[in-house]
C-alpha positions in Angstrom: 97.7 46.3 -13.4 98.5 48.7 -16.2 95.7 50.0 -18.4 96.6 48.1 -21.5 96.5 44.6 -19.9 93.2 45.5 -18.2 91.7 46.6 -21.6 92.9 43.3 -23.2 91.4 41.3 -20.3 88.1 43.2 -20.6 88.0 42.7 -24.4 88.8 39.0 -23.9 86.0 38.6 -21.4 83.5 40.4 -23.6 84.5 38.2 -26.6 84.0 35.1 -24.4 80.6 36.3 -23.3 79.5 37.0 -26.8 80.7 33.6 -28.0 78.8 32.0 -25.1 75.6 33.9 -26.1 76.0 32.9 -29.7 76.5 29.2 -28.7 73.2 29.4 -26.6 71.2 30.3 -29.8 72.0 27.9 -32.6 71.0 29.0 -36.1 69.1 26.9 -38.7 66.6 24.1 -38.7 69.4 21.5 -38.7 70.5 22.6 -35.3 67.5 21.1 -33.4 68.4 18.0 -31.3 65.9 15.8 -33.2 64.1 15.9 -36.5 61.3 18.6 -36.8 60.1 18.1 -40.4 56.6 17.0 -39.3 56.1 19.9 -36.9 57.6 22.4 -39.2 55.2 21.4 -42.0 52.2 21.6 -39.6 53.2 25.0 -38.4 53.8 26.3 -42.0 50.0 26.1 -42.5 48.1 25.6 -39.2 44.9 23.7 -39.9 43.1 25.2 -36.9 42.7 28.7 -35.5 43.1 31.2 -34.3 42.1 29.7 -31.0 41.4 32.0 -28.0 42.8 31.2 -24.5 40.8 28.5 -22.8 40.1 26.6 -26.1 41.0 23.0 -26.5 44.1 22.1 -28.5 43.8 19.2 -30.8 46.5 16.5 -30.8 49.1 16.4 -33.6 47.5 19.2 -35.6 49.0 22.7 -36.2 47.0 25.4 -34.6 47.3 29.2 -34.5 46.7 30.7 -31.0 45.6 34.1 -30.0 47.3 35.2 -26.7 46.4 38.1 -24.4 48.5 40.5 -22.4 50.2 38.5 -19.5 48.3 40.4 -16.8 45.0 39.4 -18.4 45.8 35.7 -18.8 43.9 33.2 -16.7 46.6 30.7 -15.9 46.0 27.5 -13.9 49.3 28.1 -12.0 51.9 30.8 -12.1 54.5 30.1 -14.8 57.8 28.5 -13.7 59.7 31.5 -15.2 58.7 35.1 -15.1 58.2 36.7 -18.5 61.2 38.4 -20.0 59.6 39.9 -23.1 57.9 43.4 -22.9 55.2 43.5 -23.9 54.5 39.9 -22.9 51.6 37.8 -24.0 50.2 34.6 -22.5 47.4 32.0 -22.8 46.2 28.8 -21.3 44.8 26.0 -23.4 43.2 22.6 -22.6 44.9 19.4 -23.7 42.7 16.3 -24.0 44.0 13.2 -22.2 46.3 11.2 -24.3 45.1 7.7 -25.1 48.2 6.4 -23.4 50.9 8.0 -21.2 54.1 9.0 -23.1 56.4 11.7 -24.3 54.9 14.6 -26.2 56.6 17.5 -28.0 55.3 21.0 -27.8 56.6 22.9 -30.8 56.1 26.7 -31.1 56.8 29.2 -33.8 58.1 31.9 -31.5 60.1 32.3 -28.3 58.4 32.1 -25.0 58.0 29.9 -21.9 56.0 26.6 -22.2 54.5 25.0 -19.1 52.2 22.0 -18.8 50.0 21.6 -15.8 48.7 18.1 -15.0 47.1 16.9 -11.8 47.4 20.4 -10.4 51.2 20.5 -10.8 53.7 22.0 -13.2 55.4 19.2 -15.2 59.2 19.3 -15.5 60.3 19.2 -19.1 62.4 16.2 -20.0 64.2 17.8 -22.9 64.2 21.0 -25.1 65.7 22.3 -28.2 65.6 25.6 -30.0 67.1 27.5 -32.9 66.8 30.9 -34.6 66.5 31.3 -38.3 64.3 28.3 -38.8 61.1 29.0 -40.6 58.0 28.3 -38.5 59.8 26.6 -35.6 61.6 28.4 -32.8 61.4 26.0 -29.8 60.5 22.4 -28.9 60.0 21.2 -25.4 59.3 17.5 -24.5 57.1 16.5 -21.6 56.1 13.1 -20.2 52.3 13.1 -19.9 50.0 10.8 -18.0 46.8 9.6 -19.7 44.9 12.5 -18.1 43.8 15.9 -19.2 46.3 18.7 -19.0 46.6 22.4 -19.4 49.2 24.0 -21.7 50.4 27.5 -20.6 52.4 29.8 -22.9 53.9 32.9 -21.3 56.6 35.5 -22.1 55.7 35.5 -25.8 56.5 38.8 -27.5 53.6 38.8 -29.9 49.9 37.9 -29.4 49.9 35.4 -32.3 51.8 32.1 -32.2 51.5 28.7 -33.9 51.8 25.4 -32.0 51.6 21.7 -32.4 51.5 19.1 -29.6 52.7 15.8 -31.1 53.6 12.4 -29.7 57.3 11.4 -29.8 
């Protein structure tokens, strides 16, 4: 293949890759898959915190969390995904048993990995949504929780401070 067609092919592949990366990161609060107004308001002025790792998270209340370097975090289980951020911060926080089983949203102000441990196992998320350029909200992950205590684990966060709310759907 002559040099010019190869260069055009390479340029086309790079453009497609960039377009794919941009599509993976929607921009703006209106790009979330469901309404986030309640969570966004709670994270704009967290009512509780900062909470250190190991503390109990209240239900449906914005809280500011203090994370520690990943290698110092005392996690219940290894995270499902290895941290990508460097430096990387993490923390584990207790969730009280919900009054009834159901779907709960974990909404955070910054990027990172969210795991919930219940009955000694990592729960699989049932849905997630994220966007950049949305004040106070970066990511929302939905989990189906049993009416039992659980542990929320945050890993791969690029800053030691993050705001969070765990709210019922």
